N, C-alpha and C positions, 0 to 999 in steps of 0.2 A: 503494500499499500504506500502511496506517495507520502514523503516526509515522515515515515513512521518513527524512525529514531529521533529526529530532530523534534517532532511534535510532541513526543512523551516528555522530553527533557524540558522544553518551553512551557508545556502545560503544568509540570511540576514546580517550575520557577514561578508562574503566575498564580498558582495555587498558595504558594508560600507568602507571596505578596498580599493577596487578598485577605489573608488572615492577620496581616500586621497592622496593629494600631499605630506603631512607631517604627520608623527605620532611620538608622544614622547612616552616615556617608561610608564608614567602614563595612557595615552589613550589605549596603547597595553594591559596593565594590566587590565583595566576595560573590554576591549572587550573580553580578555581571560577568565574573570570571567563569562561572558554570555556563552561562549563556555562550560566551565566547568559545569555550571548548566543545560545546554542543554543535555550534556552527562549523567549526573547523573539522569536527568529526563528520558532518554533513557534506564535506567537500565544498563549502563555500569559499570563494576567492579570500586570500588573506587580507588584501587591502580593504575589501568590501566589509569584511568582519571588523576590522579596526575602526573604520569610519562609522560603522552601525553602533558599536559599543560606546564609543566617544560621544556619539550624538545623543544616545539615551542618557549617558552619564551627566552631560552638560545640561541637558533639558530637565532632568530630575532635580539637579541642584539649582539651576538657574531660575526656576520658577517657585522657588520656596516649597516645593512638593513635599519634602520630607518633614516640614513643619506643619503641614496641613492636618485636617481632622481625618482624612481618608488618604493617607500617602500611599498605601498599597495599591488601591483602585487606580490612582492617578498615574502610578508608574506602569501599571498594566495597560492603561490607555496610551501612553507615550510608547510603549513597546509595540503595541498594535499599529499605531500610526506610522511609526519607523518602519515596521515590516511592511505595510502597504506601499510606502514609498520606495522601498527596496525592491519590490516586485513589479514596480512600474508606475505607482502612483494613481493613474486613472486608467479606465478602459480605453483600448486602442482598436478601433474597428477599421475594416476595409473601407477605403474611399471609392465609391462607386462613382463613375463618370456620368454626367447628365446626357452624354451622347454615347449610347452603347455600341459596341460591347466593352465592358470592362475586362482588360486583360490581366490576368494573375499569373505570374510566372514563379514556379516552385523551383528552387535550387538546393543543392546540398551533396553531400558524398553519397557514394554507393552503400546501400544498406541502411540508410537513415529512415526509409519508409516513405519516400516521396510518392511512389505510385499509389499505395494505399491511402495516403493523405490527400492525394488529388481526388480519389473517389469520395472519401469522407467529407472533404470540404465542398464538393459539388452537391452531395446529399444535404449537407447542412444549409447550404445556400438555397436549395431548391425549396426546402422547408420554409424558407423566409420569403418566398415568392419569386425566386430568380429561376431563369432557364439557362443552365449551364451547358457548356460543351467542353468536353475533355479532349486534349490534344496530345498525341503520341509523339514527342520530341526527343526521345531517347533511341537513337538508331544504331547503338552500338552493343548494348547489352542483349545477349540472346534472349528471346521470349519476352522482352520488356513490352513490345507493342501487344502482344498477346495477352499479357498480364492486365494491362490497362483495359483492353476489350473485354476481359472476363469480368473485371471490377464494374465496368460501365453496364454489362449485361445484367449482372446481380442487381444493379440499382435502377435499371431501365433509364440510363442516362446516356446520351449519344457520344460516341467517340470518333474523333476524326484522325485517321492514319493513312500515310502513303508510303507503302513498304518499297516502292521503286524509287523514292527520292532520298538521297542522303544529306541534302543541305537543309538544315533545321530552320534556317531563316525562311526559306521558301515554304517549308511545311507550315510554319507559324503564320505567314502571310496568307496562304491558302485557306488555313482554318478561320482566319479573321473574315475572309470573304464568304465562307460558308456560314459562319455564324449570323453575318448581316442578312443573308438571303434566308436563313431558316428562323430568323428572330431570336436567336440565343444572346441574351443580354450579358452573359458572363463567359469568358474563354479562360480555361485553366490549362496552362502548358506545363506538361510533366517532362522536365529536361533530364538529360543524362547526368549521371554522377560517375565519379572516379573513386577508387580506393584511398586516394590521398589528393590534396589540393595540388594541381599542377598547372603550368603556363597554358597548355592546351585546352583544359577544361575551362579556364577563365576567360580565354580569348573567344571561344564559342559562346559563352554566356554574355560577354560584352557585345558580340556581334547581334545577338538576339535583342539585347537591350537597346542598342543604338538604332537598329532597323525597325523593330516592332514597337518600341516605347511602351513597355508594359505599365499599368498604372499601379501595380503592386509587385514588388519582387520579396517573396517570402522565403527564408531559409528553413529548411526542414532539418532539425538536429535530434538525435536520439538522447533523451534526458539521462538515460542510464550511464552515459559516458562521462558524466560529471564535468570536471573542469575542461576536459578535451572538447566538450561541446561548446563551451564558452570560448576556448581558444579558436575553434573552427569559425564561430560566429564573428569574432573580432577580425580574422582573416578575410572572410567573404565580404564583410562590410567595408574593409579598407580597399580591397581590390575591385569589387563590383558595386558596392552600394546597395544595401538592402532596406526595405521598409519595415520589416518585422520578422519574428521568429515563430515558427510552429514547433512545439516540443512534443516528440512522439514518445510513447511508453512511459508517460509520467506515472501511470498507475503502478508501475514496477519499480520506479525510482524511490527506494526507501530513504535516501539520504536527502535529496532536493537540492544539491549545491548548484546545479546548472540553472534551474528555475530562479533561484535567489540571487545568482550573480550576473546573469546575462544582460540585464537592462542597465545595470550599473557600469559594467564593463565596456559595453558596445554602444550604449545610448539609444538602442533600438528595443521597442516593446516586444513582449511576447503577446502574440495575438490570439494564438489558438493552441490547446493542449489536447493530445491524444490520450484517452483514458481507458483504452482497452483495444482488443482485436477486433471487435465487430465494427462494421462499416458505419454504424451510428454512434459510436463511441469517440466523439470528439466534441469539444466544447469551446466556446469563447472564453478567453482567459480574462477573469475579473480579479485584479490584485487585492481589493478589499475582501472579497469573498474568500480568496485563496488564504489571506492572512487569518481570517476568522477560523478556517477549517484547521490551519496549523496550530492555532492557539486553543482550539477545543471549544470555539464559540459557536460552531455551526455554520450552516449555509442554507437557510430556509428559502431564500429567493431562487436558488438553483433547483432545489427540490420541485417547486411550484413551477419553474419554467419547463422542466423535464416532464412534470405530470400534464402540463398543457399539451405537450406534443404527443405523449404516449397514451393518454386516456380518452377513450370513446365518450363524446359528450352524451350520446343517447343511451349508453349503458349506465352512465353515472345518474342521469336523471330517472332511469327505470329503478335503479336501486334506492334512490332517494325516495321516490313515490312509495315503494314497497315498505321502507322503514317508517315513513309518516303514518302509513295505515297500520302500524304496529305488528307488521307481519314478520316472522322470524327469518333471519338470513339462512338460506339453503346451500346446498353444495353446488348448484349451478352458479349462483351469485358469487360464492367463494372462488369458484374456477375462473369466471369472468374477470373478477379483480385481480386474481393472481397473475393471469395472463398480461393484464394491463401493467401491473407493477414491474413485471419482469422486463417490459420494453423499456423501462427507465434505466436498466442497468443492474449490476449486482446489488444484492440486498445490503451487504457489508458497507458498500460505498454510500449507500443511501442513508443507513443508520449514522455513518460518521458526519453527515451533514446536518443531522438534527442536534440543535444546540443542547449541550450537556450530556448527550448519549455517549460521547467517547469515554467518559469516566466509568461507565457501567461494564466496559470491556466485554461487550456482547460479540461472540464470533458466530456468524451464520454461514452455514454450509449451503451454497446455492444448489448443490445436487439434491439436497433434501426437497426442495420446492419442485424439482423435476420428478422426484418419486411421488410427491403429493399429486401432481398433475396426472401422473400415471395411474394412481389409485382412483382418483375421481372419474377419470375416462374410462375406467374399466367397470364402471357402475351403470345400471339401467337409469334411464331418466326418471323412473318412478322412485328409485332409491335415492337419487340426488335430491328430489323434491321432499322426500319423507325418509331422513336417516334413520328413523326409529325402525325401519324395516330390516335393518342390517343385523340379522341374527348370525349365528355361528357359521351355518353352511353357505350363506351368501358371502361372508367374510373370507372363507376359504377359496371360494370361486374368484372373488375379486383379487386376492393375493396371487393366485395363479395367473390371472390375466394381466396383472400389472408387473409381474416379475418380482414381487415383494414377499414378505413373510406376513402372517396373520398378526404377530406383534406389531408390526409397522402399521397395519390397519388400525389396530386398537389404540395405538399411541397418537396417530393422527386424529382419531374420532374424539379422544378426550380433549385434544387441543382445539378442535372445532367447537366442541360444547362449551369450552371456556370463552371462546371468541363469541359465540351466540350469546352467552350469559352476559359479556361485557357490552355488547351492542344493546341488549334490553336495559342495562343499568345506565348506559349513556343517553339512552331515549328518555328514561325516567328522571334523569339527573341524579341518580343514586349511586354515585361512583364510590368505590372503596377509598377510605382517607389515604391509604398507602400510594394508590394510583394518582390521587389529587397532588399528593406531595411530590411524586416522580414528575408529573407534568408541570407542576410549578418550578422544579429544579432545573428545567430545560432552558433556563437562562435567556427567554426573549426579551427579558427587560434589559439585558446586556446589548442588544441590537442598537445600531445607530439610529438616530431620528429619520434619516434619508431612507435606511432600510425598511423601518417600520411603516413610513408613508407609502413606499413601493408596495410592501407586503399587504397593506390595506387596500390599495388600488386592485392588486391581483384577485384579493378575496371578494372585492366588490364585483368584479367581473363574473 
């Protein structure tokens, strides 16, 4: 999971601070030393770490924070604000031209994930109302064109390729003409990479840049390479000039050094982050939300945005009407909701975005949900609508049909009954005090005023 080691240490640091009624300079220095070590262990650039720690130290002392009534909370706020600034400060989006098509050129070393990222980016932009065209500009790597065509076919997004042409500038020009004729308002160029930065690679990219004049040049780098990713970004920016960075494999980068260092070192923002292998697992990079996740403060806005894309409005309204009529949740409803939540990504990643949930250390096995899906799918419609029919012989049949054991059926049905009971209590407002306490502990009161306003707008919709 992204930033796992750093996140644990920073959360332990902020927890210590929140409980402090008084902090002196000596204690602050000792705690900041722990933060410094955590950042260095996370492979964050040394100069970046030094500036970060000095800035927190100066601000904590310079604003009479340590003498205030809530010094711990104020230092936590300073840490969060500085982390947001380090990650980029503000959101950086693609600048779409008013005269389409907008040309986005993806560059990077071989193996960084450019081709998959091209498909993911096209898919994301299509969800935002764009009509993208993917262009195969890698004429060197065996099967590179075929790989992009396969990705395009999976997403039902058009791909332009000219296997008889070796001049990538001509291919890009042809693609622009095709885009204009087919009314594609975004063109994504998947360029060739090399195993290392060389003069030939850079010259080809410079030729595309000078002839095609792309509106955005995005560097795709593997987050798991840590400081090497930052060095690559710095070199590409010096030689070619980039507009932003796409970090791939951020979900597997437990340290997070690249994400934290890249903006400070290169001056170029992270615009997108790959969060998994699936073609829908890419997201716009929000520095404030990422800082909140790292510090265990959650990321409610991202959950809502993912839900807006994944959830079927008709299904949600149907379930709402049913619950309003005081009808019990049945297994058909459960399966429908399970499928929609699965579209949002892994359950573990969703839980980590809920404020305060990180401290409960809940590990969710996503395979368990596939088993549940298989169990419900092996039931008859009558059994799904009335789970009380599930006697011993029916459970044996369902276990055989779903490739599970009878114990698995029993375990799931117990958890389903708990869910049903909880839904009833929520309808009646008669929640268990422990549940109320847990919900209260989810730190929604720690969200910024801007985030709360945004959250309110989304709930109003």
